[in-house]
Every structure is written in C-alpha cells, then in structure tokens.
N, C-alpha and C positions, 0 to 999 in steps of 0.2 A: 693880169697879176696871177701868180701861182697860188694855188690853194694850199694853205699851211697844213691841212689835214691829209694831203696826198704825199706819200713817200716819194723821195727823189728817184727811186728805181722805176717808177712808172713813166718817166720822161724820156725813155729810150735808152739804148745801149750807151755805156760810158766806157771809154778807153782810158786806162790808167797808165801813165808813163812808167816803163820799167826802170828808167834811170832814177826814179825817186824811191824805190823800194828799199835800197840798202841804207838810206839815210833816215828812214822813218823810225821813230823810237818804239820800243816795246814797252808797254805800260802794264805793270802788274799791280793788282789791287785786291784787297780782301773784302772791301765793301765800299759803299757810298756813304761818306760821313754826313753830308747835307746836300740839299738841292733847292732850287728855286728858279726864278726867271727875272729878267731885267730888260726893259725896252724890247720885248718880244724875243729875246734870246734865252734859251734853256741853259741853266747853269747847274752843273753837278760836280761836286768835289769827291775825288776818289782817294781812298786811304788804304794803307797797308800796316800790318802789325810788325813791329820789330821786337825781337827778344833780346833783352839787355841783362847780362849776368850781374848779379849783385851778391857777391860772396857765394854761398851755397844755394841761393835763391835765384829766381828769374823774374824780372819786371817786364811787362808788356807795354811798349810805347806805341802809340798810333801816330803815323806821319802821313801827310798829304803826299800822294804820288802824282796827281794830275788835277788840273782844273779844266773840266770839259765844258766847252761852250759850243752851241749849235743852234740852228734854226729849228722851229717845230717840225718841219718836213724831214730834216736830217735826224731828229730825235725819233720820229716814227720809223724811219728806215733802219736806224740802229736797233730799235726795239724789235722790229721784224727779223733782223739778222740774228739777234740774240735768241729770239723764240725758235727760229729754225735751227740754230746750232744746238740748243737744248733738246729739241726734238730728235736731232740726229744722235746726240749722246744717249738719249733714252732708248732709241731703237737699237743702238749698238750694244747696250747693256742687256737687252731683252733676248738677244740671240742665244740659242742654246749652245753650250760648250760642245765642241766636236770631240768625239772619243778618239783617243790615241790608238791608231791601228796596231794590232799585234803583228809582229814579223816572225814568220816561221822559217827556219833554215832547213 
C-alpha cells in the first residue's frame, strides 16, 4: 500500500498525454473559502471575487470556482509544486534590474 505521506512525484517519471492538455480547464481563484476531509479524501473549495456594479458603488460577491478533491499524497505533491512555484517567483523578483545600455552614435 502506498504511503499517504509520500508525494506522487517520488513514484517515478509520469508521462502526461499531450492530447488532454487543450481540454483541461484553467481555474482561477482568489482564495480557498473552506477545506476539510471526508473518507480519506482532501476537500478544498476555491473561490473568486466578482465585482458587481450597484449604481455608483461596487459590491464584491464571492463565488465558488472549483471543488478540489484529492488523495493525501496528491495534496502533498500539490503543496510541493506550489512551494516551488512561489520560490521561483521570489527568485525572479530578487534579481537586480539590468541597466539600459547607452547607445552612442
């Protein structure tokens, strides 16, 4: 039996079919509205803010954009991927700006 504490990435290389990529949904969210577990499955509800004009004012509505369900191992793999993506973002933001070279004619 697989250890639920071991991310799926440690089970060897996985080949993802290229025919599935164009049909996969893009899920945007501003936060996780709630989370829990049921029968060993991790449950996370993703939500996004909608701006609704009300006359001269704006009301913010929160709507669910996805219901994420996965095994504990998949949740660990997702957390690892998010941690690595955030580390990449932080590295990119720390790089010094390159000076624009002056051109002499």
